[in-house]
C-alpha positions in Angstrom: 95.2 -37.9 16.3 91.5 -38.9 17.0 88.3 -36.8 15.8 88.2 -34.4 18.8 91.9 -33.2 17.5 90.1 -32.6 13.9 89.9 -28.6 13.0 86.7 -29.5 12.3 83.6 -31.7 12.5 83.5 -34.5 10.1 79.9 -36.6 9.5 80.8 -40.6 8.2 78.6 -42.5 6.0 79.0 -46.1 5.8 77.4 -48.2 2.9 73.4 -49.3 4.0 73.7 -52.2 1.2 76.7 -54.5 0.9 80.2 -54.9 2.7 82.5 -51.9 3.1 85.5 -51.7 0.7 88.7 -51.5 3.7 91.4 -49.6 3.5 89.8 -46.9 1.4 87.8 -43.6 1.9 86.4 -40.7 0.2 86.1 -37.2 1.3 83.1 -35.3 0.5 83.4 -31.2 0.1 80.5 -29.1 0.4 78.3 -26.9 -1.6 78.5 -23.0 -0.8 75.6 -23.9 1.4 77.5 -25.9 4.1 77.0 -29.4 5.6 73.2 -29.1 4.7 70.3 -32.1 3.6 71.5 -31.7 0.2 75.2 -32.7 0.3 74.4 -35.9 3.2 71.9 -36.9 0.8 75.1 -37.1 -2.1 77.2 -38.1 0.6 75.1 -41.1 1.4 74.7 -41.8 -2.1 78.1 -41.9 -2.9 78.9 -44.6 -0.1 76.1 -47.0 -1.0 77.1 -46.7 -4.6 80.7 -47.5 -4.1 80.6 -49.5 -0.9 83.2 -47.5 0.6 82.9 -45.0 3.8 82.0 -41.3 2.9 83.2 -38.3 5.4 81.7 -35.3 4.9 83.8 -32.3 7.1 82.3 -29.3 8.2 84.1 -26.3 6.7 82.1 -24.0 8.1 82.3 -25.1 11.2 78.3 -25.2 12.1 77.2 -22.2 10.2 75.0 -23.1 7.4 73.9 -20.6 4.3 69.6 -20.6 4.6 69.8 -18.4 0.8 72.3 -17.3 -1.7 73.2 -14.0 0.4 74.1 -15.9 3.8 76.1 -18.5 1.6 78.0 -16.2 -0.4 78.5 -14.5 2.6 80.4 -18.1 4.1 82.1 -19.1 1.2 84.1 -15.5 0.9 84.9 -15.2 4.4 86.1 -18.6 4.2 89.8 -18.8 4.4 90.9 -21.3 1.6 94.4 -22.0 2.2 93.5 -22.7 5.8 90.9 -25.1 4.7 93.2 -26.9 2.6 95.8 -27.6 5.8 93.0 -28.4 7.7 92.1 -30.7 4.7 95.6 -32.0 4.4 95.0 -33.3 7.9 92.1 -35.2 8.0 93.8 -36.9 4.9 96.4 -38.0 7.1 93.9 -38.6 9.9 92.3 -41.2 7.5 95.5 -42.9 6.6 96.4 -43.3 10.0 92.9 -45.4 10.2 94.3 -47.8 8.0 92.4 -45.7 4.5 95.4 -45.9 2.3 93.5 -44.8 -0.6 91.8 -42.1 -0.3 89.7 -40.0 -2.8 88.0 -36.6 -2.7 84.7 -35.1 -4.6 83.3 -31.7 -4.4 80.7 -29.8 -5.7 80.3 -26.1 -6.5 82.7 -24.5 -3.9 83.7 -28.2 -2.6 84.5 -29.3 -6.3 87.3 -26.3 -6.7 88.8 -27.3 -3.8 89.2 -31.0 -4.1 91.0 -30.0 -7.4 93.4 -27.8 -5.1 93.5 -30.0 -2.4 94.4 -32.5 -4.8 97.2 -30.4 -6.0 98.4 -29.8 -2.7 99.4 -33.0 -1.9 100.7 -33.7 -5.2 104.4 -33.9 -3.2 103.9 -35.7 0.1 100.6 -37.9 -0.4 98.8 -38.0 -3.5 95.6 -38.6 -3.4 94.2 -41.6 -5.5 91.3 -40.3 -7.3 89.9 -36.3 -7.5 86.8 -35.3 -8.9 84.8 -32.1 -9.6 81.2 -31.1 -10.0 81.1 -27.8 -11.6 83.4 -26.1 -9.4 87.5 -25.0 -10.4 90.1 -23.0 -8.5 91.4 -19.5 -9.0 95.2 -20.1 -10.2 95.8 -17.5 -7.0 94.9 -20.0 -4.8 97.5 -22.9 -6.1 98.4 -24.1 -9.4 96.3 -27.6 -10.1 97.4 -27.9 -14.3 100.0 -30.9 -13.0 97.1 -32.5 -10.7 97.1 -35.1 -13.1 100.7 -36.0 -13.3 100.1 -38.2 -10.1 96.1 -38.5 -9.5 93.4 -39.4 -11.9 90.9 -36.7 -12.1 87.5 -36.0 -13.1 85.2 -33.3 -13.7 81.4 -32.9 -13.9 80.7 -29.2 -16.3 77.2 -28.2 -17.6 77.3 -26.6 -20.9 74.7 -23.9 -19.6 76.6 -23.0 -16.6 76.8 -19.4 -16.3 79.5 -18.6 -13.1 82.4 -17.0 -15.3 86.0 -17.8 -14.0 84.4 -20.5 -12.0 82.6 -23.3 -14.3 81.8 -21.8 -17.2 81.9 -23.3 -20.4 85.2 -21.2 -21.3 86.4 -21.7 -17.8 86.4 -25.8 -18.4 88.0 -25.2 -21.5 91.2 -23.8 -20.6 91.2 -26.3 -17.4 90.9 -29.1 -19.7 93.5 -27.9 -22.2 95.9 -26.8 -19.5 95.6 -30.0 -17.8 96.2 -31.8 -20.0 99.1 -30.5 -22.0 100.6 -30.5 -18.4 100.7 -34.3 -18.6 102.3 -34.5 -21.6 106.0 -36.2 -21.0 105.0 -37.5 -17.7 105.7 -40.9 -17.5 103.3 -41.0 -14.4 100.6 -39.6 -16.0 97.1 -40.7 -15.0 93.5 -41.0 -16.0 92.3 -37.2 -17.4 88.2 -37.4 -17.7 86.2 -34.2 -18.7 83.1 -34.1 -19.0 80.1 -31.9 -20.4 76.6 -32.1 -20.3 74.5 -30.5 -22.9 71.1 -28.4 -21.6 72.1 -28.5 -17.8 72.9 -25.6 -15.8 74.9 -25.3 -12.6 74.5 -27.6 -9.9 72.4 -30.0 -11.9 73.1 -32.9 -9.7 71.2 -31.6 -7.3 67.3 -32.8 -6.3 64.8 -31.0 -8.1 61.1 -32.3 -7.8 60.1 -29.9 -11.1 63.3 -31.5 -13.2 62.8 -32.5 -16.7 63.6 -35.6 -17.6 66.5 -34.8 -19.4 67.6 -33.5 -16.4 67.4 -36.6 -14.5 69.3 -38.8 -17.4 72.3 -36.3 -17.0 72.3 -36.9 -13.3 72.3 -40.8 -13.8 75.2 -40.5 -16.2 77.3 -38.2 -14.1 76.5 -40.6 -11.2 77.5 -43.8 -13.3 80.6 -42.2 -14.4 81.3 -40.8 -10.2 81.0 -44.5 -9.5 82.9 -46.2 -11.7 85.6 -44.4 -11.6 85.7 -43.9 -7.9 85.5 -47.9 -7.8 88.2 -48.0 -10.4 90.7 -46.3 -8.5 89.9 -46.8 -4.7 88.4 -50.4 -4.9 
């Protein structure tokens, strides 16, 4: 398969400092906005921090939400199950390039899809690491409870998040309880790291020129945890 045969365009980001670690790749999944400047910045930052090639697939296939109404429309009209099939093709494509260790990280909508993708690939080719940043998929999409039986999982959530059923504290508590309970008794159980950030809101990792120092400290801590997690399991 060539990039032209993939169901969407992919943007590749290589580390700008140091030597690239061969044999690994990180899939970075967009927020509900689409492939905008913010997700491109996140993707390059992750590549630089980990020395691993990062790939951002355009799930909206060229469309970008310029305001919340447009972004909501795009996300609500996305066929998530079809997107998971398309992302499975991307994972296989990367493996065919010789990248056996594949991780995924997503933000908001992409965070939910990252967990779902990890669960979808469990029976065939489990991912080497899955990270979600403030996003949990609906159970009607896929059961993610057993994800950590074969794949290390990390999550980053804000204690002031207001998106009920998606990333608010009660939803995070339920997610953490279920995923930790589901690995009990499994010899293959993997690491689970769920982090909560005090006094932060949804999408706290995004740029904000007016952000308080407290937010900057939370961002720095989250990025440190993200890069260390990927280095541990993909390095």
